[in-house]
Each structure stands twice: as C-alpha cells, then as structure tokens.
C-alpha positions as CSV (number, residue, x, y, z in Angstrom):
1,M,25.5,27.2,-47.9
2,F,22.3,28.8,-48.1
3,K,20.9,25.2,-48.3
4,H,22.6,23.9,-45.5
5,G,21.8,27.0,-43.2
6,R,18.0,26.5,-44.1
7,K,17.7,22.7,-42.6
8,N,20.1,24.5,-39.4
9,G,17.5,26.5,-38.6
10,A,14.2,23.9,-39.5
11,C,16.2,21.3,-36.9
12,M,16.8,24.4,-34.1
13,S,13.5,25.3,-34.7
14,K,12.5,21.5,-33.6
15,K,14.5,21.6,-31.0
16,F,13.3,24.3,-29.2
17,L,9.8,22.8,-29.8
18,V,10.5,20.1,-28.6
19,I,12.1,22.0,-25.7
20,L,9.0,23.9,-25.4
21,F,6.9,20.8,-25.5
22,V,8.9,19.8,-22.4
23,M,9.1,22.8,-20.2
24,L,5.0,23.2,-20.7
25,S,4.7,19.5,-19.5
26,I,6.3,20.1,-16.4
27,S,4.6,23.3,-15.4
28,T,1.9,21.6,-15.7
29,L,1.8,18.6,-13.5
30,F,4.0,21.0,-11.1
31,A,0.2,23.0,-11.7
32,N,-1.3,20.2,-10.9
33,D,0.8,18.8,-8.2
34,L,0.6,22.5,-6.5
35,E,-3.7,22.4,-6.9
36,R,-3.9,19.2,-5.8
37,E,-2.5,20.1,-2.6
38,M,-4.2,23.3,-1.8
39,I,-7.5,20.6,-2.5
40,F,-5.5,18.6,0.3
41,K,-5.0,21.0,2.9
42,S,-8.5,22.8,2.4
43,G,-9.2,19.7,3.4
44,I,-7.1,19.1,6.5
45,S,-8.2,22.3,7.0
46,A,-12.1,21.5,7.8
47,F,-11.0,17.9,9.3
48,V,-9.2,20.5,12.4
49,A,-12.4,22.9,11.6
50,E,-14.5,19.7,13.1
51,D,-16.7,20.0,9.4
52,Y,-15.9,16.4,9.1
53,D,-18.2,16.3,6.1
54,K,-17.1,18.8,4.1
55,S,-13.4,17.4,4.8
56,I,-14.9,13.5,3.5
57,D,-16.3,15.4,0.7
58,I,-13.0,17.1,-0.6
59,F,-10.7,14.3,0.1
60,Q,-13.3,11.7,-1.8
61,E,-13.1,14.5,-4.8
62,L,-9.5,13.9,-4.6
63,I,-9.4,9.8,-5.0
64,S,-11.7,10.0,-8.1
65,Q,-9.5,12.2,-9.7
66,G,-7.4,9.4,-9.5
67,K,-4.8,11.5,-6.9
68,V,-4.3,8.8,-4.1
69,S,-1.3,8.1,-1.7
70,W,-1.5,7.2,1.5
71,E,-1.6,10.8,3.2
72,L,-4.9,11.2,1.2
73,Y,-6.3,7.3,2.6
74,Y,-5.1,8.0,6.2
75,N,-7.1,11.9,6.7
76,L,-10.5,10.4,5.0
77,A,-10.5,7.7,7.4
78,N,-9.8,9.5,10.3
79,A,-12.8,11.8,9.0
80,Y,-15.2,9.3,8.6
81,Y,-14.0,7.6,12.4
82,R,-14.6,11.0,14.2
83,Q,-18.3,10.8,12.2
84,G,-19.0,7.1,13.9
85,E,-18.1,5.9,10.6
86,L,-15.9,3.1,12.1
87,G,-16.4,0.7,8.7
88,N,-15.0,3.5,5.7
89,A,-12.6,4.3,9.1
90,I,-11.0,1.5,8.6
91,R,-11.7,0.8,5.1
92,Y,-9.5,4.0,4.1
93,W,-6.8,2.7,6.6
94,E,-6.4,-0.2,4.9
95,K,-6.3,1.3,1.7
96,A,-3.5,3.7,3.8
97,K,-1.5,0.6,5.2
98,I,-1.9,-1.3,1.6
99,L,0.7,1.8,0.3
100,A,2.4,2.3,3.5
101,P,2.6,-1.0,5.3
102,G,5.5,0.1,8.0
103,Q,3.5,3.3,8.7
104,E,2.9,3.4,12.8
105,D,0.2,6.1,12.7
106,I,-2.0,3.7,10.1
107,I,-1.3,0.4,12.1
108,Y,-2.4,2.4,15.6
109,N,-5.1,3.8,14.4
110,L,-6.4,0.4,13.0
111,E,-5.5,-1.3,16.7
112,I,-8.0,1.8,18.3
113,A,-10.3,0.8,16.0
114,E,-10.2,-3.1,16.1
115,K,-11.3,-2.7,19.6
116,R,-14.5,-1.8,19.0
117,L,-15.5,-4.1,16.9
118,I,-17.9,-6.4,17.7
119,D,-17.1,-9.6,15.7
120,K,-14.2,-11.0,17.3
121,V,-12.5,-14.9,16.8
122,I,-10.1,-15.6,19.1
123,L,-6.8,-17.3,17.4
124,P,-4.9,-20.0,18.8
125,D,-1.6,-19.5,19.8
126,V,1.4,-19.5,17.2
127,F,4.9,-20.3,17.8
128,P,6.3,-16.3,19.1
129,L,8.9,-16.4,15.6
130,F,6.3,-16.7,14.2
131,K,3.9,-14.2,15.0
132,W,6.9,-12.2,14.7
133,Y,8.0,-13.2,10.8
134,R,3.9,-12.7,10.3
135,S,3.6,-9.1,11.4
136,L,7.4,-8.3,10.2
137,R,5.9,-9.0,6.3
138,S,2.5,-7.4,6.7
139,R,4.6,-3.8,7.5
140,V,7.3,-4.6,4.5
141,N,6.9,-2.3,2.2
142,I,8.6,-3.8,-1.0
143,A,10.2,-1.3,-2.7
144,D,12.4,-0.8,0.5
145,L,13.7,-4.0,0.7
146,V,14.6,-4.2,-3.2
147,F,17.1,-0.6,-2.3
148,Y,18.2,-2.0,0.4
149,I,19.3,-5.5,-1.8
150,G,21.0,-2.3,-4.3
151,L,22.5,-1.3,-1.6
152,I,24.3,-4.3,0.5
153,L,25.4,-5.5,-3.3
154,F,26.7,-1.9,-3.5
155,V,28.4,-2.0,-0.5
156,S,29.7,-4.9,-1.1
157,L,31.4,-4.5,-4.5
158,L,33.2,-1.1,-2.9
159,L,34.5,-3.2,0.1
160,L,36.0,-6.2,-1.6
161,A,37.1,-3.6,-4.4
162,F,38.5,-1.7,-1.8
163,I,40.4,-5.2,-0.6
164,R,41.9,-6.3,-3.6
165,Y,43.8,-3.0,-4.0
166,R,45.0,-2.0,-0.2
167,L,45.8,-6.0,0.6
168,K,48.7,-8.0,-0.6
169,A,47.9,-10.7,-3.4
170,G,47.8,-14.1,-1.7
171,S,47.4,-12.7,2.0
172,K,45.2,-14.8,4.0
173,K,43.5,-11.9,5.9
174,K,42.2,-10.9,1.8
175,S,41.0,-14.5,1.7
176,R,39.4,-14.2,4.4
177,L,38.1,-11.0,5.2
178,A,37.0,-11.5,1.3
179,W,34.9,-14.5,2.1
180,T,33.1,-13.4,5.1
181,I,31.8,-10.1,3.1
182,R,31.2,-12.3,-0.2
183,S,28.8,-14.2,2.8
184,I,27.2,-11.9,5.3
185,A,26.1,-9.8,1.7
186,L,24.6,-13.0,0.0
187,L,23.4,-14.1,2.9
188,L,21.4,-10.4,3.5
189,I,20.3,-10.4,-0.3
190,L,19.1,-14.1,0.1
191,S,17.0,-13.4,3.4
192,F,15.6,-9.3,1.9
193,S,14.8,-11.6,-1.0
194,A,12.6,-14.1,0.3
195,L,11.3,-11.8,2.5
196,A,10.4,-10.0,-0.9
197,L,8.6,-12.1,-2.5
198,D,7.0,-13.9,0.3
199,A,5.4,-10.4,1.2
200,Y,4.3,-9.8,-2.4
201,T,3.1,-13.5,-3.2
202,T,0.5,-13.1,0.4
203,R,-0.5,-9.6,-0.7
204,K,-1.0,-10.5,-4.8
205,D,-4.0,-13.0,-4.2
206,Q,-6.2,-11.1,-1.2
207,N,-8.9,-9.9,-2.0
208,Y,-10.3,-8.0,1.2
209,A,-13.9,-5.6,1.9
210,I,-14.7,-4.0,5.0
211,I,-18.4,-4.7,6.2
212,L,-20.0,-1.2,6.1
213,E,-23.3,-1.7,7.3
214,N,-24.1,-1.8,11.3
215,T,-25.7,-5.6,10.9
216,V,-25.0,-8.2,7.8
217,N,-26.9,-11.3,7.2
218,I,-24.5,-14.0,5.3
219,Y,-26.9,-16.4,3.4
220,S,-25.9,-19.8,2.4
221,E,-27.2,-19.2,-1.3
222,P,-27.3,-15.7,-3.7
223,D,-31.4,-15.3,-2.3
224,E,-32.5,-13.4,0.9
225,D,-35.1,-16.3,1.2
226,S,-32.5,-18.7,1.7
227,K,-30.7,-19.7,5.4
228,I,-28.9,-17.2,6.9
229,L,-25.7,-19.6,8.4
230,F,-24.2,-16.0,10.3
231,V,-24.1,-12.7,11.0
232,L,-21.1,-9.9,10.8
233,H,-21.0,-6.3,12.2
234,E,-19.6,-2.9,11.1
235,G,-15.9,-2.8,10.5
236,S,-15.5,-6.7,10.3
237,K,-12.4,-7.4,7.4
238,V,-14.2,-10.2,4.8
239,K,-12.2,-11.9,2.2
240,L,-13.3,-12.2,-1.7
241,N,-13.5,-15.2,-3.1
242,K,-16.5,-14.8,-6.2
243,N,-19.3,-12.2,-7.6
244,I,-22.5,-12.5,-8.9
245,E,-22.9,-9.2,-11.2
246,N,-22.0,-7.1,-8.3
247,T,-25.0,-7.7,-6.4
248,W,-24.0,-10.8,-4.6
249,M,-20.2,-11.9,-3.6
250,Y,-19.4,-15.0,-1.9
251,I,-17.0,-14.1,1.2
252,S,-15.3,-16.1,3.8
253,Y,-14.1,-14.9,7.5
254,F,-11.8,-16.2,8.6
255,D,-11.0,-19.0,6.4
256,D,-13.5,-21.2,7.9
257,K,-17.0,-19.5,7.9
258,L,-18.3,-18.8,4.5
259,G,-21.8,-17.7,2.4
260,W,-23.2,-14.9,0.5
261,I,-23.5,-11.7,0.9
262,K,-25.1,-8.7,-0.4
263,S,-21.9,-6.7,-2.4
264,E,-23.7,-3.1,-1.4
265,T,-22.9,-3.7,1.7
266,L,-19.1,-4.0,1.7
267,G,-16.1,-1.7,0.6
268,E,-13.4,-3.0,-1.1
269,I,-10.1,-2.5,0.0
C-alpha cells in the first residue's frame, strides 16, 4: 500500500508539472501578444502624430521579429506613402493583400497609388465575364473558400437528414427534394473547389517585386556595360524569373519585356 501511494504521488507530481508547463506557455504567449499589440499601437500613435520615420521603424522592428499580419503591412505601407516612398508603399500593400486578398481598404489604396505610376501599360479589353472572374480570383481568400465548402456540406447533410426522418419513405416529394439538395450542394462544392484550386495554383508560382528607385535601367545582360533594353520607374511591379548571386535579377514586365536589373533596386513582395 505504501509503494502504491508513492507511485500515485509521483504521477500527481508529473501531472502538476505538465499543467504548470502548459499554463506558463500560455502565459508567455499571451504576454508576447500583449507586448506586440502595445508596440503596434505605438507605431499607430507615431503615424497619427505624423512622425512617419518612427512609425516605419516600429513596424519594421515587428516584421524583423516575425510578428506579421495584414494590418501591420497595411499601416507600414500607409506610412511609406505619407513619406513619399511610392515603391515601398505599393510593396507592403501588396504583401498585405496576399494575407487578406478581399480587404477593400488595401485594394482601394493600391488603385490610388497605381494612378501615380509613370510606367503604364494599356491592356487589351477582355470579355467582361473573364475580367470579373480574374478580379474575383485575385480577391478570394482560400481559407474562407475551404470554410464555405465545409459549411455547404454540413448544411446539406442536415437537410438530407431532416427530409429522411420527416417525409415518408418512397414519396416523390422526398426524392425530388433530396435530389435537388444533392445537386445544388455538389454544384457549389465543385465551383468553390475549382476557384480555390485556381487561386492557389495562380499564386503559388508567382514571385513578384516592386521597383524601389526613381528610375532603373533594364539590361540585355547582367552587366552595366551591356545594352539598355528599357527603363522602369518607382512602383512598377515585375515578375522575378532568375537571380545571380543576389546581385542581378532577370525580370519580366507584363511578359513581353524581359531583361536584367540590379537586385538592390527591387523590393520583393
């Protein structure tokens, strides 16, 4: 009996230590979140006081600690915009958009900033339905789509269960309702799944950057003595294709313009 009591006491001690460890971990996480929130609010306060340099420094410090969110990127972009740094403003709004594609404030600010760009490309008109779909795909949040798919499946199963137990077996009304619910649920699930897959594959392989300097030359070779193919200006968005020792980057601008650019002039999204 004595030995059994010691074993129970040891088990209780281990359980207590585990619980204590969990509680300390939760307390540490809570304290870290609270500290981050206080630092973030100090950055907002600096922005409101029009001390944009301080606001930028505070937000960048949070980023260096890995404490990122779309709100952080969004407010950092706002500070850069007020400082007249169009390239960095667009860069961080784009970063915010990746985390929150459907946020209207981000989309609105990007539209305002893009009106100030020097480099403008007039794209050919596309069929309105395709244009609407591309806009939808760029704004959709994949996590939200997955949630809606689960919700549709759950609701349809509830409705089918309700029909099964409330209507008489073999009745035509029961069969029609069940078929209709299955068809609608399947159509919605397939549509949302296709949209989520298309959005995911479109974003996964895309690697973009923003021009941060006022004017940059795009060369035919990774050499400043090579031929200048064209010129880009601050805020323009380019696709990254290949880099050489983080010094030169092979980029494309709207697919038809290709060339080499100094990596230091770019801010990756």
